[in-house]
VEXKERO-418621 format. One record per atom (N, C-alpha, C): residue in one letter; z, x, y. Coordinates in steps of 0.2 Angstrom, whole numbers, plus 5000, padded with zeros to 4 digits. Each point is the difference from the previous one (the first is absolute). Layout:
BEGIN
aZXY ...
This chain:
BEGIN
x525149325121 x500450055004 x500050074997 x500350045007 x499750075001 x500250044992 x499650064996 x499950014994 x500850045000 x500250055005 x500550025000 x500349955000 x500349975001 x500849955002 x499649974991 x499749994998 x500149944993 x499950064995 x499750085000 x500450034996 x500950035001 x499950045006 x500849995002 x500549964994 x499949935004 x500049914994 x500450034995 x499350024999 x500050014994 x500550064996 x500050045000 x500550075003 x500649994998 x500149955006 x500750005003 x500349954993 x499749944997 x500049964993 x500150054994 x500050065001 x499950044993 x501050035001 x500150015005 x501050005000 x500449974996 x500350004997 x500749974995 x500449965003 x500049934998 x500349985006 x500650004996 x500450044994 x500750014998 x500450035002 x500650005002 x500350025004 x500050094996 x500150004995 x500050054996 x499450075003 x499549965001 x499750075000 x499749985007 x500150045006 x500149985007 x499150045002 x499850074998 x499550005002 x499550015002 x499450025003 x499649944998 x499450054999 x499549974996 x499850064995 x499350045006 x499950084996 x500050025006 x499150004997 x499650025006 x499249984998 x499950085004 x499350014998 x499950054999 x499049995000 x499750025003 x499349975003 x499650084999 x499649984993 x499550085002 x499549975001 x499550015008 x499449985000 x499550055001 x499350024996 x499750104996 x499349955005 x499650035005 x499550004998 x499550014995 x499749974999 x499450054994 x500549994994 x500549964995 x500250004993 x499549944998 x500050004994 x499749984994 x500749984997 x499749924997 x500549994997 x500350064993 x499650034995 x500150024997 x500150085004 x500350005007 x500350104998 x500350004999 x500549964998 x500950004998 x500150004993 x500450054997 x499949994994 x500549954997 x500449945003 x500649945001 x499049944994 x499550035005 x499449955000 x499250034996 x500450074995 x499650004995 x499650095004 x500050015003 x499950065004 x500250084994 x499650035000 x500050064994 x500850045003 x500050045009 x500350045000 x500649965001 x500750045001 x500549955000 x500750025007 x500049925002 x500349995006 x500849975002 x500450054995 x500649934997 x500749975007 x499650025001 x500850015007 x499549895000 x499450035003 x499549925002 x500449974995 x499650014992 x500149964996 x501049974996 x500250055004 x500849964999 x500249975003 x499749995008 x500149965006 x499649924996 x499350034999 x499549924997 x500649964992 x500250074996 x500349964996 x500849965003 x500350015004 x500849975003 x499849975003 x499249985005 x499849955004 x499649974998 x500049975006 x499149955003 x499550034999 x499549974999 x499250024998 x499849965000 x499550035007 x499649945001 x499050055000 x499849944996 x499350034996 x499549955005 x500149985008 x499350005001 x500149985006 x499750055006 x500150015006 x499250025003 x500149945006 x499550005006 x500050045007 x499750055002 x500250035005 x499749955003 x500150035009 x499949955004 x499350035003 x500150064999 x498950055001 x500350074996 x499450005000 x500150104995 x500150045005 x500350025004 x500050035005 x500850025000 x500450055001 x500549995000 x500549985005 x499950025006 x500349965004 x500349955004 x499449984996 x500049945006 x500049944989 x500250024994 x500150004995 x500949955000 x500250085004 x500750005000 x500449975006 x499649995006 x500349955004 x499949944998 x499449984996 x499949934995 x500749974997 x500150084996 x500750004994 x500749985002 x500050045006 x500750015006 x500049935003 x499649975000 x500149935006 x499749964998 x499549994995 x499949934995 x499549975006 x499550025003 x499949995002 x498950045001 x499849965000 x499250035000 x499950085003 x500150065001 x499650025004 x499650015009 x499549974995 x499949965007 x500149975005 x500449955000 x500449945004 x500750065003 x500150044997 x500650055004 x499550055002 x499550035002 x499650035002 x499850084999 x500149974991 x499850104996 x499749974998 x499350025001 x499450004997 x499850054997 x500350064998 x499750064994 x500650045003 x499750074998 x500950045001 x500050025003 x500550005004 x500350045006 x500350074997 x499450045009 x500050075003 x500650045003 x500550054999 x500450015002 x499949985010 x499450025001 x499549975006 x500149915002 x500049964996 x500149945000 x500349995008 x499949945002 x500649995005 x500249894995 x500049994994 x499849954999 x500750014993 x500349934999 x500550034994 x500249915001 x500649984996 x500249974996 x500549965009 x499949935003 x500249985004 x500750024999 x500449995006 x501050014999 x499949924999 x499849954998 x500449955000 x499949994993 x499650034998 x499649964991 x500950054997 x500049934995 x500350034996 x500050034995 x500150054997 x500150044994 x500449994993 x499850004998 x500450004990 x500550025000 x500050085004 x500550015002 x500650005004 x499949945004 x500449995006 x500149924998 x499849984995 x500349954999 x500650014992 x499950074996 x500450014996 x500750075002 x499750015009 x500649985002 x500250005001 x500049925004 x500449935002 x500449984992 x499750024992 x500349954997 x500550065001 x500350055001 x500550074999 x499850034993 x499350044999 x499950054997 x499750055007 x500450074994 x499750055006 x499449994997 x499350055003 x499149995000 x500150075002 x499350024996 x499750065001 x499349994999 x499650065003 x499550004997 x499650075002 x499750034995 x499850064998 x499449995001 x499450065002 x499449994999 x499350015003 x499950015003 x499449995002 x499749925005 x499749995005 x499649965006 x499350014996 x499850065000 x499150025001 x500250054996 
């Protein structure tokens, strides 16, 4: 089964079944290049990251993560689609003149969330 389908079903399972709580949980995914485990104060860094610490305290924290590739464009494509980036034609970093990208038929995490009724947004860079 596709990784994103499993992820989306897992996230949708977090939605409370009680009629009292009709809201879906907020999902914020922060994906940062070259960030180490100890770079946030919630994991022991000496400098303070209070807003991220608050999200970590109030939400779910994942302490192990494997990236499909060590290159930004390819790792982002893998995260967004749940596919190995080489399988979908992303072999490294994409530049402004690149002529390839994620194929329009690939389903992304954002599209799955949108189909589930979420408002979605993405901020940052591709490369």
